[in-house]
N, C-alpha and C positions, 0 to 999 in steps of 0.2 A: 504494500500500500504506500502511495506517495506521502511524503511529509513536507511540511513547510513551517516557517517561522513567521509569527505575526506580532507586531508591536501594538499594544493597546494602551490607552490612557488608564490611569489608576481607577478612575470611576467606572469605566466600561469593564475593566477586568474584575472589579469588585461585584458588579452586577452579574457578570458571567459566572463567577464562582458561586454566588448565592443561587442563581438559577440552576447551575449544574448540581449543586448539593441537594436542592429540593426536588428537582424534576428528573434527574438522570442518574444512572449508576456510576458513571465515570465522567471526568472532564473530556476525555476523548470522544465518548459517545455524544455528549452535549455539543461539542464543537462540530462534529460531523453532521448531526441532525439539524443544528441551527444554520450551518452554512448551506446544507442542502435545501432547507426550507426557504432561506433567503434567495438562493438561485432560482428556485421554482417560482417564487413570488415575483422576482425580477423579470422572468421570461414569460409572464402571462401577457397574452395579447387580448385586447378587448375586441370582441366581435359584436357589432351592433347592427344586425340586419333586420331590425324591427320595421316592418313596412308602415306602421302607424307614425313613426317619426317623419318619414317623407311626406305622408299625408298632412300631418300637422304643419310642417314647414310650408307646404304649398298653400294650405288654408290661411296661414298667417300672412303670406305674401299677397294672396288674393284679397284679403280683408282690406288692405290699404288701397287696392286698385278700385274697389267697388264702393268705398265709403264716400259719402258726400262731405263737403267742407262744412263743418259745424259753424264756422264763422262767416258764412256766406251773407253778403249784403242783401240778396234777394229775399231772405227769410225775415228781414227786419221790417217788412211792410206793416203798417198800422191799419 
């Protein structure tokens, strides 16, 4: 298994040690699982193929095309 060295601030290392002691069997297991989780979270791509979004965008754009001017002088007749 490959190994590497990592420099952490004292605060981050203290947080890591506390997490490793409370949630994992060893620091090695904690490091491996936390790094794997971070990589997985980083590689997530958001797929937003909801057709309702396009419909709403179109409706919002059309709303301004069909709206009458509320400040029209023609409406101010007495």
